[in-house]
Every structure is written in C-alpha cells, then in structure tokens.
N, C-alpha and C positions, 0 to 999 in steps of 0.2 A: 594677549594670552601670556604673552612672557613673564607677566607678574602667577600666574594661577599651575600649577602645582596640576600635572599632568600622568595617567599611572597610564599601564596596559595592563590588561586582568586577559591572559591568553584565558582557549574554552568560559568564556565567557555567557552564553545563551542558556547556560544550564546549572543547575545541580545546585554543587557549593559557589562555585564560579557565576552562577547569575544574584545570590545574596553579594559576594566580594562589590560587584559594584554596585549596588545598590547600595554598600556600607559607604561604597567609596565618595558616591557620588553624592549619599543626604550630606562627607565632609564637603561640598563642594569643590571636587578633587574633580576635574575633566577624562573621561575612560576613553580609555581606544579598548573596547573588542573588538578584542583577535580571537577568529573565529574560523573553522572548515569553513561550518555549511554558512550565508547568506543570507537566504532566507532567515533559518531560522534564528542568527541573528538578529536580523530587520527587526520577526517579531518580540522577539526577547530585545530589546533596545525600546520599541512602542511599548511594550509590556510597563519599564520601569516609566516611560514618562509619563504614563494613564497619572501614578502616584505621586514621583518628583517631578512636575513638570518642569522645574525651571532645570533638571540636572543636560547636562555638558555630554554628549554623550556619540565618538565616534563609530562605525566599522570598519573595520579593512578586514582581507581575508589573511588565513591563512594555515597549513598544513602544514602538522606541526610534525609532522613522521615521513616529509620529505626538507629536504637543505635550500633546494633553490628558491621554492615555494618561502623559507623563512628569508631568505635575504632578500626574495621580492618585495615582501612587508617592513623590513629591515630600509630598505631606499625609499619606498614610500611613505613611512613612519619618520623618515626624514628630513623629507621632501616638505612635509605639510608641522612639524612641529622642530622647537630650533632647540629642547631639554626634555630629558625624563624624569620623574621624579621617583614613580615609585615601579616597579618593572613586576608584577603577579606572578609568576612562576607556575598558573593553577593545573592546565589540560590538563586532565590524563585519561588513556582509557584501559579497558584489563579484556579481555578474554579467553576464553577456556582455551582456542583451541591453536593452533599455531601458524601464523599470518608472521609477513616479513615486509617492510617497507620496499621501491624502488631501488635501494641499494644492497639487498638484500640481510638486511639486519634486523632484529627480531623486532616483530614492530613496538610493543610496549616499551625496551630497553631505547628504541629511537625516537618513540614520542614521548614518552612521557620525562626520561634522562637528555637525551644530544638536543632533540630535538633543541630544548632550554637554553643546552647549554652552549649553544650558535647564537640563539637567539639571544641569550646573554652578554654577548662576547661581541657580537656586531650593534649592542647598545649602547653600553659597561659607558661609553668616553659621552653619552650623552648626559648623563647624571652629573648633578650639578654636585659639588667636594663638600658633602654634608651629613651628619645624621641624622637628617630627614630624607635621604634620599636612600631607598631599599628597596635589595633583590630583596625578595620572597620566597621560598623553593617550598614547593610542597610535596611532605614525606606520608607516611601512612603508620601505624603498627603495623600494619606486614615487613616491615624493613623487619621487628626485632627474630622474625626467621627467616632470616634470611645473605645471603653473601653474598661477594661479586666473584664469578665468574668467567677471568681471567680467561681461561684455555675454552670455554665455552659461553661467549656471553649468547650465543642464541639458543644457550637450554636444549641441544637438541636430545643430552645424550642426561638428564633431567628426567624424571619420570613424575612429581607432582604437577596438577593443570596449573596452580596457581606460583613455581616460580618464577616462573619472567618479572610477575607483578611483582613482587616480593624483592626482586634483584634491582628493577627500575624504582622504586623506591625507595631502596635503600640509597641509590647514586644518589638520589636526588637528596637527601641530609647531608651524605656522605660530600659534595656538592657546592653545598650550601659552605657546609664548615670552611673547605679547604679554602674558598674564597677566599672569603676572609680572614684567612690568615695573609694571605695572597695580597689582600687588599691593607692590612696590617703592615704589610711588608713594604708597602712603594708609598707605606703613607698620608696614604685617604680615610677618609673621614666615613666613606659610605660606607654602610652598615649592610652586610648576609644573614640574612635569618631565614631562622626554617619554619612550618608548621606544620602538621599535622587536622582531620576536621571529627577525627573521633570515628562511627560509626553513623553511615547517616544514609538514606535509598537514595542516593542522586546520581543513577540510572545506571550505577558499574554489574549493579544483578543483571541487570538483561542482559547480558555474555555469559553466567555462568550457565551451568549447566542446568534444563529447566524444573529438572527434582530437585535439586538444593537448591532454585529460590524462590523455587511457593515454601518450597519447605520454612527456607528462612524468614523471606516476609513472612507468613502467619505463627513465626511461633519469635524466634529471634528481635526481629523489627521491633517489636513494642515494646518488647523487655527489655534492651539493650541502645538500642539507636536512639537519636537525635534528629530532629528538623534541620533542613539544611539554612537557613535563618539561624539554627545554633548550631553549625557546622561550621561556619564561618568566621561564627567570632574571634578563637587562638589567629587565626590567619590576617584579621582588621587590626586585632593585638596588635599582632608579631604588623604590618605596617603602618602606622598612625601611631602607636601610646609612645610617651616621652621618654619613658623606663625602661625600654628595651635596648639591650644590647647587640653587637656584633655575634654571630659563633650559640646565640640562647636556638631556644628552639617549645614550640609551643603546641599545646593543646589540651582538651577536655583533662579536667582530672579526679572525675570519681569515677568509675568502676571498668578496671580492664583499661582505664580511658574509654573507654568508648565515649560518652556523653560526663557533662558538667559544667564548672562554675572555668573558664581558662589560667590557664594557668604552664609553668613549667613543666615541659612533656621529658618520659623518658625515654633511656636511647639505650644502643648498646651497645658492648665495648669493643667490638668491631668498626661499629660505625666510625670510630674515634682514630681509628689509630687510623696515622698520618702516613707509613707510608702504603698503605692502600688507598691513601687519596694523593698521593703523589700520581701512583699507574695509573689509575681511575682519570686520574686530570689528561695523561698523558694519551690513551690509552684512545679518549674522547677525544680529542687533542685533529689521530689519525685516522678516523671514526668520519670524522666532518672536513678532513680534509685544509683543515687550517690550523693557526698555532695562538690562541686565544693567550694574552699576556697582557698583564695588570700594570700600565704600564705606571713609573714616580710622579707623588704630585709635583 
C-alpha cells in the first residue's frame, strides 16, 4: 500500500464524482470514496467493480456540511493510510430554498467550500512533497456571476435563488488559488488546481424549482450539456496530466464553456483578487474554528 497512489474523491457515489472515481481507478489509483450516504456509495462501488474488477476502492462516510463528521473522517483515513496523493474536492450541493447546517451556516457555502477547506487543512500533511500531489477543487461557470458577501455569508438579504450556490463555487476557485500561493510561499511542490465540469445533468437540477427543471431538461440539456463522463474529463486532467501547473483552472472549451475539449477555463477578475482571497481564508478559519497553516518545507 505504501507504494500505490491514493486519492480521496468527495461525493464519489454519483454524477461527476462517480466518473472521476472510475477514471482514477482506471489509472491504478486506490480511491477512497468519501460520501454522506453509505448505501449509495457501496452501490456505486459495486457498479464500478463490475466494469473494473481490479479497482481498489474504499468507502468512508463523511458529511461535508458537518465539521465534526469531517474530523472523524480524517481520523479514520489517517488510521488506514500513510499518505494521500490526490484530494478531489468534488462534492457539491445546490438548493432552491434556504437551508443551514448544524452550525447555522448557509448549507451550500458550508458544504461546497467550508467542508473542503477543513478537510484539506486536516489532510495536507499526508501529501508527499511532489508535483504529482494535488488538491483539486471544483468550481463552476456560476462563479462568473458571483461575489463573496462577507457581511452576509448566509445570503439572507439576496433575492436570487441561485446566489448562495454561485458564491460557494466562487469560494472554491478562490480557495484553490490562495492555497497555491501559500504552498509556493512555504516552498512546497504540492500543487493546488481548480476545475469545473461545464454543464451536465448530474443531479443538481433535482434541487431546482420543478417548472425550471422540466424546462431545462427538455430544452437546454440536449443542446448545451454533456454527459457526466465528459464532464469529468477536465477534473481528471487537472488531477493526472503532467503539464498541469499550480493555480491552473480547467474546464470544457466549447460554446459558453458548457462542453467540449478540456482546457484552460476562463475566470473573472474578482476571483483573482488577492485581498478577497486573504479575507476569505481568514473568515473560513473563523467558521471552522481552527487555523489552516501551510507549514514550510
């Protein structure tokens, strides 16, 4: 086990996470499927094994919206694995009505960003100091219409139903860049990259208002979206390609970045502001109740 590559994929039981898990397993990587629902994760594992009988897969429960669950997951992982080569911060939720976690934080920000921020802080020390060690954070084209509402993180004064999701995915991209800056400052070779899947009907639509979901599924989806297998390609590129550099951001390069060949994705100027990134890092530490320090090599 010491010589094999090990990856964690959060939200590995369905959608893009499922395809990313399959892609990593095809490359001989031992994948830990970090999922909230153990039954669904076990079923997903069995489906992968039908296609790839030699795949090395483990299932460990984690709820990315629950900070104590994340700490428990990290302890269990450390008890069973000596190193971690790839941390795929994939899991994401989208809700059309306000929801909060048990710490009273807006659920999408808590799950999509803060949960992965905490998980990365707990596991970074296990990653070998190599360019092949990567933290891959999933953003979205939704980040282009977002900002971080530092004085209203729960988006309680926002009127658009998708604003909290867009904010959370912007936070994921900003986190990936800021983590790379801190890794470089610490003299580490580990790299942090971001990716987005483009447009795919991966289950997120199920949380949209029913009328909007039906419209999108029968008009928008066939024209603009691609399969979850295709949507996983930019994420797998970020994880595995030798020409990837820290701070890169990958996604489909076709029309509106919804589908197409994986390549460098477009990002907003706001997402690249270092003052915003530093403030987000600080407030994220406050939310999780601990410091995330990247120790020098």
